[in-house]
ROROGU-196479 format. One record per atom (N, C-alpha, C): residue in one letter; x, y, z. Coordinates in steps of 0.2 Angstrom, whole numbers, padded with zeros to 4 digits, always signed. Atoms other than C-alpha are relative to their C-alpha. Layout:
// ROROGU-196479
aXYZ...
// end
This chain:
// ROROGU-196479
m+0006+0002+0003m-0068+0082-0425m-0002-0007+0003n+0002+0006-0003n-0077+0069-0415n-0007-0001+0000r+0007+0002+0000r-0093+0060-0414r-0002-0004+0006d+0002+0003-0006d-0101+0055-0398d-0005-0006-0002t+0005+0006+0003t-0108+0038-0405t-0003-0003+0005k+0004+0004-0005k-0122+0030-0397k-0004-0005-0004y+0004+0005+0003y-0130+0014-0402y-0006-0002+0005s+0006+0001-0005s-0146+0016-0391s-0006+0003-0004g+0007-0003+0003g-0164+0021-0394g-0005-0006-0001s+0005+0005+0001s-0180+0012-0396s-0007+0003-0001g+0007-0002+0001g-0198+0013-0401g-0001+0006-0005s+0001-0005+0004s-0197+0030-0409s+0005+0000-0006g-0005+0000+0005g-0184+0025-0421g+0006+0003+0001q-0006-0003-0001q-0170+0036-0423q+0000+0007+0003s+0001-0005-0005s-0177+0050-0412s+0003-0002+0006g-0002+0002-0007g-0172+0051-0394g+0008-0001+0000c-0007+0001-0001c-0155+0043-0390c+0004+0000-0007a-0003+0001+0006a-0151+0038-0408a+0001+0007-0004r+0000-0006+0003r-0154+0056-0414r+0006+0004+0002r-0006-0003-0002r-0140+0062-0403r+0007-0003-0002l-0006+0004+0003l-0128+0050-0412l+0004+0005-0003c-0005-0004+0004c-0113+0059-0417c+0000+0008+0001k+0001-0008-0001k-0119+0077-0411k+0005+0003+0004a-0005-0004-0004a-0106+0081-0398a+0006+0000-0003r-0006-0001+0004r-0091+0087-0406r+0005+0004+0004m-0006-0004-0003m-0074+0093-0399m+0006+0000-0005a-0005-0002+0005a-0060+0101-0409a+0006-0005+0001t-0006+0004+0000t-0046+0091-0402t+0000-0005+0006s+0000+0005-0005s-0041+0077-0390s+0000+0004+0007l-0001-0004-0006l-0036+0090-0377l-0007+0003+0002d+0006-0002-0001d-0053+0098-0378d-0004-0006+0003d+0003+0006-0003d-0060+0081-0375d+0001-0002+0007i-0002+0001-0007i-0050+0078-0359i-0003+0005+0005r+0002-0005-0004r-0055+0094-0352r-0008+0001+0002s+0008+0000-0001s-0074+0091-0353s-0002-0005+0005l+0003+0004-0005l-0083+0084-0338l-0004-0006-0003r+0004+0005+0003r-0094+0074-0350r+0004-0005-0003f-0005+0005+0002f-0079+0065-0356f+0002-0005+0005w-0001+0005-0006w-0075+0058-0339w-0006-0004+0002r+0006+0003-0001r-0093+0054-0336r+0000-0006-0005a+0000+0005+0005a-0092+0044-0352a+0005-0006+0001v-0005+0005-0002v-0076+0035-0347v-0002-0004+0006g+0003+0004-0006g-0084+0030-0330g-0005-0004-0002a+0006+0004+0002a-0099+0024-0339a+0002-0006-0004e-0003+0005+0003e-0088+0013-0350e+0002-0005+0004l-0003+0005-0005l-0080+0005-0335l-0006-0004+0003l+0006+0003-0003l-0097+0002-0327l-0003-0005-0005g+0003+0005+0005g-0104-0006-0343g+0003-0006-0001t-0004+0006+0001t-0090-0017-0346t+0000-0005+0006l+0000+0003-0007l-0090-0022-0327l-0007-0005+0000i+0007+0003+0000i-0109-0027-0329i+0000-0006-0005l+0000+0005+0005l-0106-0037-0345l+0004-0006+0002t-0005+0006-0002t-0091-0047-0338t-0003-0004+0006m+0003+0004-0006m-0099-0051-0321m-0006-0004-0002v+0006+0004+0002v-0116-0056-0328v+0001-0005-0005g-0001+0005+0005g-0110-0064-0344g+0004-0006+0002c-0004+0005-0002c-0096-0073-0337c-0003-0005+0005g+0003+0003-0006g-0106-0078-0322g-0005-0006-0003s+0005+0005+0003s-0118-0088-0334s+0004-0006-0002v-0004+0005+0002v-0103-0099-0339v+0002-0005+0006v-0002+0004-0006v-0100-0105-0321v-0005-0006+0000t+0004+0006+0000t-0106-0123-0320t-0002-0002+0007w+0003+0003-0006w-0118-0129-0307w-0003-0007+0000d+0003+0007+0001d-0125-0145-0315d+0003-0002-0006d-0003+0003+0006d-0121-0156-0330d-0004+0002-0006d+0004-0001+0006d-0135-0149-0341d+0004+0005-0005g-0003-0004+0006g-0130-0141-0358g-0001+0007+0002k+0001-0007-0002k-0128-0122-0356k+0001+0005-0006l-0002-0004+0005l-0124-0116-0373l-0005+0006-0002v+0005-0005+0001v-0141-0107-0376v+0000+0005+0006q+0000-0005-0006q-0141-0100-0358q+0006+0005-0001i-0006-0004+0001i-0123-0093-0361i-0001+0006-0005a+0001-0005+0006a-0128-0085-0378a-0005+0005+0002l+0005-0005-0001l-0144-0077-0372l+0003+0005+0006c-0002-0004-0005c-0136-0071-0356c+0005+0006-0002f-0005-0005+0002f-0121-0062-0365f-0004+0005-0005g+0003-0005+0004g-0133-0055-0378g-0004+0005+0003l+0004-0004-0004l-0145-0048-0365l+0004+0005+0004s-0004-0004-0004s-0131-0042-0355s+0003+0006-0004v-0002-0005+0005v-0124-0032-0370v-0006+0005-0001a+0005-0004+0001a-0141-0025-0373a-0002+0004+0006t+0001-0004-0006t-0144-0020-0355t+0005+0005+0001a-0006-0005-0001a-0127-0012-0353a-0001+0006-0005v+0001-0005+0005v-0130-0002-0369v-0005+0005+0002w+0006-0004-0002w-0147+0004-0363w+0002+0004+0006i-0002-0004-0006i-0140+0010-0347i+0004+0006-0001i-0005-0005+0001i-0125+0020-0353i+0000+0003-0007g-0001-0002+0007g-0128+0023-0371g-0001+0007-0001h+0001-0007+0000h-0134+0041-0368h+0006+0004+0003v-0006-0004-0004v-0118+0045-0358v+0006-0001-0005s-0006+0002+0003s-0104+0036-0368s+0000-0002-0007g+0001+0004+0006g-0111+0028-0383g-0001-0007+0001g+0001+0007-0002g-0111+0012-0374g+0004-0005-0005h-0004+0005+0004h-0096+0004-0383h+0001-0006+0003i-0002+0006-0004i-0091-0008-0369i+0004-0006-0004n-0004+0005+0004n-0080-0017-0381n+0006+0004-0004p-0005-0003+0004p-0063-0012-0388p+0000+0000-0007a+0001+0001+0007a-0067-0018-0405a-0005+0006-0003v+0005-0005+0002v-0082-0006-0406v+0004+0007+0000t-0004-0007-0001t-0070+0009-0400t+0005+0000-0006v-0005-0001+0006v-0057+0005-0413v-0004+0001-0006g+0004-0001+0006g-0070+0004-0426g-0002+0008-0001f+0002-0007+0000f-0076+0022-0422f+0006+0004+0000f-0006-0004+0000f-0059+0028-0420f+0003+0000-0007v-0003+0000+0007v-0053+0023-0437v-0004+0003-0005t+0004-0003+0004t-0068+0030-0445t-0001+0008+0002r-0001-0007-0002r-0063+0047-0437r-0007+0002+0004s+0006-0002-0003s-0079+0047-0426s+0001+0002+0007i-0002-0002-0007i-0070+0049-0409i+0007+0002+0000s-0007-0002+0000s-0054+0057-0404s+0005-0005+0003l-0005+0005-0002l-0038+0048-0400l+0000-0001+0008a+0001+0000-0008a-0040+0053-0381a-0006-0004+0002r+0006+0004-0002r-0057+0046-0380r+0001-0008-0002a-0001+0007+0002a-0052+0030-0389a+0005-0004+0005i-0005+0003-0005i-0037+0027-0377i-0003-0001+0007f+0003+0000-0007f-0047+0031-0361f-0006-0005+0000y+0005+0005+0000y-0061+0020-0367y+0003-0007+0001l-0003+0007+0000l-0050+0005-0370l+0003-0001+0007l-0002+0002-0007l-0042+0007-0353l-0005-0001+0005s+0005+0001-0004s-0058+0009-0344s-0004-0006-0001q+0004+0007+0002q-0066-0006-0353q+0004-0006+0003c-0004+0006-0003c-0051-0017-0348c+0000+0000+0008i+0000+0000-0007i-0051-0011-0330i-0007-0002+0003g+0007+0002-0002g-0070-0013-0329g-0001-0008+0000a+0000+0007+0000a-0068-0031-0335a+0004-0003+0005i-0004+0003-0006i-0055-0035-0322i-0004+0001+0006i+0004-0001-0006i-0066-0028-0308i-0006-0004-0001g+0006+0004+0001g-0081-0037-0315g+0002-0008+0001a-0003+0007-0002a-0071-0054-0315a+0002-0001+0007a-0001+0000-0007a-0065-0050-0298a-0006-0001+0005v+0006+0000-0004v-0082-0047-0291v-0003-0007-0001l+0003+0006+0001l-0088-0063-0299l+0004-0005+0003y-0005+0005-0003y-0073-0073-0292y-0002+0001+0008g+0002+0000-0008g-0078-0066-0274g-0007-0003+0001l+0007+0002-0002l-0097-0070-0276l+0000-0008-0002t+0000+0007+0002t-0093-0088-0283t+0003-0004+0006p-0003+0004-0005p-0091-0102-0270p+0007-0003-0003a-0006+0003+0002a-0073-0109-0270a+0000-0006-0004s+0001+0007+0003s-0079-0126-0276s-0002+0001-0007h+0002-0001+0007h-0086-0118-0292h+0004+0004-0004r-0004-0005+0004r-0073-0106-0297r+0003-0003-0006h-0004+0003+0006h-0064-0118-0309h-0005-0004-0004r+0005+0003+0005r-0081-0125-0316r-0002+0005-0005g+0001-0005+0004g-0082-0115-0331g+0005+0006+0000s-0006-0005+0000s-0066-0105-0326s-0002+0007+0000l+0002-0006+0000l-0076-0090-0323l-0001+0004-0007g+0001-0003+0007g-0080-0087-0341g+0006+0001-0004l-0006+0000+0004l-0062-0089-0348l-0002-0002-0007t+0001+0002+0007t-0062-0089-0367t+0006-0004-0002m-0005+0005+0001m-0052-0104-0372m-0001-0003-0007v+0001+0002+0007v-0048-0110-0390v-0001-0008+0001n+0001+0008+0001n-0054-0128-0394n+0006-0003-0002p-0007+0004+0002p-0039-0140-0394p+0000-0002-0007e+0000+0003+0007e-0044-0146-0411e+0001+0006-0005l-0002-0006+0004l-0041-0128-0418l+0007+0002+0000t-0007-0003+0000t-0025-0120-0423t-0001+0007+0002g+0000-0007-0002g-0021-0102-0418g-0003+0004-0006a+0002-0004+0006a-0024-0096-0436a-0008-0001-0001q+0007+0001+0001q-0042-0104-0436q-0004+0004+0005a+0003-0003-0005a-0046-0097-0419a+0000+0008-0002f-0001-0007+0002f-0040-0080-0425f-0006+0002-0005g+0005-0001+0006g-0052-0082-0441g-0007+0001+0003v+0007+0000-0003v-0067-0086-0430v-0001+0007+0004e+0001-0006-0004e-0064-0071-0418e-0001+0006-0005f+0000-0005+0005f-0061-0060-0433f-0007+0001-0003f+0006+0000+0003f-0077-0064-0442f-0006+0001+0004i+0006-0002-0005i-0089-0064-0427i+0000+0007+0002t-0001-0007-0002t-0082-0047-0422t-0002+0004-0006l+0002-0004+0006l-0084-0041-0440l-0008+0001+0000i+0008+0000+0000i-0103-0046-0439i-0002+0005+0005l+0002-0004-0006l-0105-0038-0422l+0001+0008-0001v-0001-0007+0001v-0097-0021-0427v-0004+0002-0006l+0004-0003+0005l-0106-0020-0443l-0007+0001+0002t+0006-0001-0003t-0122-0022-0433t-0001+0006+0004v+0000-0006-0004v-0117-0008-0422v+0000+0006-0004f+0000-0005+0004f-0113+0003-0436f-0007+0001-0004a+0006+0000+0003a-0129-0001-0445a-0005+0003+0005s+0005-0003-0005s-0139+0003-0429s+0001+0007+0001c-0002-0007-0002c-0130+0019-0427c+0000+0005-0006d+0001-0004+0006d-0133+0025-0445d-0006+0004+0000k+0006-0004-0001k-0144+0040-0442k-0004+0002-0006k+0003-0002+0006k-0147+0043-0460k-0005-0006-0003r+0004+0006+0002r-0156+0026-0462r-0007+0002+0003k+0007-0001-0002k-0175+0028-0461k-0004-0007+0000d+0003+0007+0000d-0179+0009-0461d+0000-0003+0006l-0001+0004-0006l-0174+0005-0444l-0005+0003+0006n+0005-0001-0006n-0187+0004-0429n+0002-0005+0005g-0001+0004-0005g-0187-0004-0413g+0006+0001+0005s-0005-0001-0005s-0174-0007-0400s+0007-0001-0003f-0007+0000+0002f-0156-0003-0406f+0004-0005+0005p-0004+0004-0005p-0148-0011-0390p-0001-0007-0001l+0002+0007+0001l-0158-0027-0393l+0002-0003-0006s-0003+0002+0006s-0153-0028-0411s+0007-0002+0001i-0007+0002-0001i-0135-0028-0406i+0001-0006+0005g+0000+0006-0004g-0138-0040-0392g-0001-0006-0003l+0002+0006+0004l-0146-0052-0404l+0006-0002-0004s-0006+0002+0004s-0130-0051-0415s+0005-0004+0004v-0005+0003-0004v-0120-0056-0400v-0002-0007+0002t+0003+0006-0001t-0132-0070-0396t+0001-0005-0006m-0001+0004+0006m-0131-0077-0414m+0007-0002+0000c-0007+0002+0001c-0112-0076-0414c+0002-0005+0005h-0002+0004-0006h-0111-0085-0397h-0003-0007-0002l+0002+0006+0002l-0122-0099-0404l+0004-0004-0005f-0005+0003+0005f-0110-0102-0418f+0007-0001+0003a-0007+0000-0001a-0093-0099-0410a+0002-0002+0007i-0002+0002-0006i-0094-0104-0392i+0004-0007+0000q-0003+0007+0000q-0088-0122-0396q+0007+0001-0003y-0006-0002+0003y-0074-0114-0406y+0005+0003+0004t-0005-0005-0004t-0066-0100-0396t-0003+0002+0006g+0003-0003-0006g-0078-0096-0382g-0004+0006-0003a+0003-0006+0003a-0085-0082-0394a+0001+0006+0004s-0002-0006-0004s-0076-0067-0386s-0003+0006-0003m+0002-0006+0004m-0079-0053-0399m+0002+0006+0004n-0001-0006-0004n-0073-0042-0385n+0007-0001+0004t-0006+0001-0003t-0055-0041-0380t+0000+0001+0008a+0000-0002-0007a-0059-0033-0363a-0004-0006+0004r+0004+0005-0003r-0072-0047-0359r+0005-0006+0001s-0004+0006+0000s-0058-0060-0362s+0006+0002+0005f-0006-0002-0004f-0044-0050-0353f-0002+0000+0008g+0001+0000-0007g-0053-0048-0336g+0000-0007+0003p+0000+0007-0003p-0056-0067-0332p+0007-0003-0001a-0007+0002+0001a-0038-0070-0339a+0004+0002+0005v-0004-0003-0005v-0031-0058-0327v-0001-0004+0007i+0002+0003-0006i-0041-0066-0312i+0002-0007+0001m-0001+0007+0000m-0038-0084-0317m+0007-0001-0002n-0007+0001+0002n-0020-0081-0323n+0001-0005-0006y+0000+0005+0006y-0023-0090-0340y+0001+0004-0006w-0002-0004+0005w-0014-0084-0355w+0001-0004-0007e-0001+0004+0006e-0014-0098-0368e-0004+0003-0006y+0004-0002+0006y-0019-0092-0385y-0003+0007+0001h+0003-0006-0002h-0023-0075-0377h+0000+0005-0006w-0001-0005+0005w-0016-0065-0392w-0006-0001-0005v+0006+0000+0004v-0031-0072-0402v-0006+0005+0002y+0005-0004-0002y-0043-0062-0392y+0002+0008+0000w-0002-0007+0001w-0033-0046-0395w+0000+0001-0007l-0001-0001+0007l-0029-0048-0413l-0006-0001-0004g+0006+0001+0004g-0045-0055-0420g-0005+0005+0001p+0005-0005-0001p-0058-0044-0412p+0002+0007-0002l-0002-0007+0002l-0048-0028-0414l+0001+0001-0008l+0000-0001+0008l-0044-0031-0433l-0007-0001-0003g+0007+0001+0002g-0062-0037-0435g-0004+0007+0001g+0003-0007-0001g-0068-0020-0428g+0002+0005-0004l-0003-0005+0005l-0056-0010-0438l-0003-0001-0007v+0002+0001+0006v-0061-0018-0454v-0008+0001-0001a+0007-0001+0000a-0080-0018-0450a-0002+0008+0000g+0001-0007+0000g-0079+0001-0446g+0001+0003-0007l-0001-0002+0006l-0071+0005-0462l-0004-0002-0006l+0004+0003+0005l-0081-0006-0473l-0007+0003+0000y+0007-0003-0001y-0098+0000-0466y+0000+0008-0002d+0001-0008+0001d-0094+0019-0466d+0002+0002-0007n-0002-0002+0006n-0086+0019-0483n-0004-0004-0006v+0004+0004+0006v-0097+0006-0493v-0007-0001+0002f+0007+0002-0001f-0113+0002-0484f-0004+0006+0003a+0004-0005-0003a-0118+0018-0475a-0004+0004-0005m+0004-0003+0004m-0132+0028-0482m+0003+0006-0004n-0003-0005+0003n-0121+0042-0486n+0007-0002-0003a-0007+0002+0003a-0106+0032-0493a+0000+0002-0007s-0001-0003+0007s-0099+0039-0509s+0008+0001-0001l-0007-0001+0002l-0082+0041-0518l+0002+0007+0003l-0001-0007-0003l-0083+0060-0512l+0002-0001+0007k-0001+0001-0007k-0085+0054-0494k+0007-0003+0001a-0006+0004-0001a-0071+0041-0495a+0006+0005-0001r-0006-0005+0002r-0059+0055-0503r+0001+0005+0006g+0000-0005-0006g-0064+0067-0489g+0003-0004+0006f-0002+0004-0006f-0061+0053-0476f+0008-0001+0000l-0007+0001+0001l-0043+0050-0483l+0004+0006+0000l-0005-0005+0001l-0037+0067-0487l-0002+0007+0004s+0002-0007-0003s-0047+0081-0478s+0002+0000+0008s-0001-0001-0007s-0041+0087-0461s-0007+0002+0004q+0006-0002-0003q-0059+0094-0458q-0006-0005-0002y+0005+0005+0002y-0068+0078-0462y-0006+0000+0005d+0006+0000-0005d-0086+0078-0455d-0005-0005-0004n+0005+0005+0003n-0097+0063-0459n-0007+0002-0001d+0007-0002+0000d-0113+0072-0456d-0001+0005-0006k+0000-0004+0005k-0109+0084-0470k-0002-0003-0007f+0001+0004+0006f-0111+0070-0483f-0008-0002+0000p+0007+0002+0000p-0130+0068-0488p-0001-0007-0001a+0002+0007+0002a-0138+0051-0489a-0002+0000-0007s+0002+0000+0007s-0139+0045-0507s-0007-0003-0001k+0007+0002+0001k-0156+0043-0514k+0000-0005-0006p+0000+0005+0006p-0159+0027-0525p-0004+0003-0006k+0004-0003+0006k-0164+0032-0543k-0004-0007-0003i+0004+0006+0002i-0178+0020-0548i-0003+0002-0007r+0003-0001+0007r-0182+0019-0567r-0005-0005-0001v+0005+0005+0001v-0198+0012-0572v-0001-0001-0008i+0000+0001+0007i-0198+0004-0589i-0006-0004-0002v+0007+0002+0003v-0215+0001-0598v+0001-0003-0007e-0001+0004+0007e-0214-0012-0612e-0007-0001-0003e+0007+0001+0004e-0228-0011-0625e+0000-0008-0003e+0000+0006+0002e-0234-0028-0629e-0001+0000-0008d+0001+0001+0007d-0233-0034-0647d-0007-0003-0001e+0007+0003+0001e-0250-0039-0655e+0001-0007+0000e-0001+0007+0000e-0243-0056-0658e+0000-0004+0006d-0001+0003-0007d-0239-0059-0640d-0006+0001+0005r+0005-0001-0004r-0255-0053-0633r-0005-0006+0001d+0005+0006-0001d-0267-0066-0625d-0006+0001-0004p+0006-0001+0004p-0282-0068-0637p-0006+0001+0005l+0006-0001-0005l-0294-0069-0622l+0000+0007+0003s+0000-0007-0002s-0288-0053-0615s-0001+0005-0005s+0002-0004+0006s-0289-0045-0632s-0007+0001-0001s+0008+0000+0001s-0307-0050-0633s-0003+0004+0005f+0003-0005-0005f-0311-0042-0617f+0001+0007-0001d-0002-0007+0001d-0302-0026-0621d-0004+0003-0006s+0004-0002+0005s-0311-0025-0637s-0008+0001+0002q+0007+0000-0002q-0328-0028-0629q-0001+0006+0005r+0000-0006-0004r-0324-0015-0616r+0000+0007-0004d-0001-0006+0004d-0319-0002-0629d-0007+0001-0004e+0007-0001+0004e-0336-0005-0639e-0005+0002+0005h+0005-0002-0005h-0346-0003-0623h+0001+0007+0002a-0001-0007-0002a-0338+0013-0619a-0002+0005-0006q+0002-0004+0006q-0341+0020-0637q-0007+0000+0000k+0007+0000+0000k-0359+0015-0636k-0003+0005+0005s+0002-0004-0006s-0361+0024-0619s+0001+0007-0002s-0001-0007+0002s-0354+0040-0626s-0004+0002-0005e+0005-0002+0005e-0365+0040-0641e-0007+0000+0002s+0007+0000-0003s-0381+0037-0631s-0002+0007+0003p+0002-0007-0003p-0391+0053-0627p-0001+0000+0007
// end
């Protein structure tokens, strides 16, 4: 039981790419691996993460002394949106191990797809960082360290973990909300909404941890620059954040979230998210009659005049 999750689509709401969200199903991981579409998706994840790492980390390379926080935040956000737009219809456009983990723990993709996505994302990030290294003049390679994510010296490891956990939680919640095909209130560009959440979290957390939110994005530059201090933060924080966000949205905030769905998720071997209908809010309208003592005398006077006029009109021939 798998769901080919895509956070893509624009303009026409959840028709188009978003309507294909979760429609491609395969019975087992073995069936997944045998499919040509599976390997196209794995290749797409490699390409998407390569683009994100090369372009996003390239914005961190320092060429002058001007502040670059907004530039970096916008570049990463737009890079995510662009990569998702390019490959969303092929692989779902995860380009982030935290997103893949979130969809795996909610039983939306197979184990094989999760493993190969994680591998392709890490390989794509390494290739992207290597291409950036080759394109950057030797005199600038250590200015910005090719986008290495580094923990602020004033933070402890636990604080850095907390920052990465929560910003990844926000990102993956946004991804799941954008992918919720049972929602009817979403319009516009889903990739852009996800990119904006990346931008927001960068504006907050760049000074803390470099605002990774993406294990592969941190892993690629770390391999090329051979820098591993506090690197565990960028594995543990984002992966746990993605795991918690996936479970939280799918079982609490999704349009079809219910106790029945949660029980099926935990106990059923044939769990299918699409079989659970969206819950419809029940609206009760309560009309309270005004007491005579509470009525405004002016409004009462107008009401009586209106009633008298209506009575005279009905009696006239």
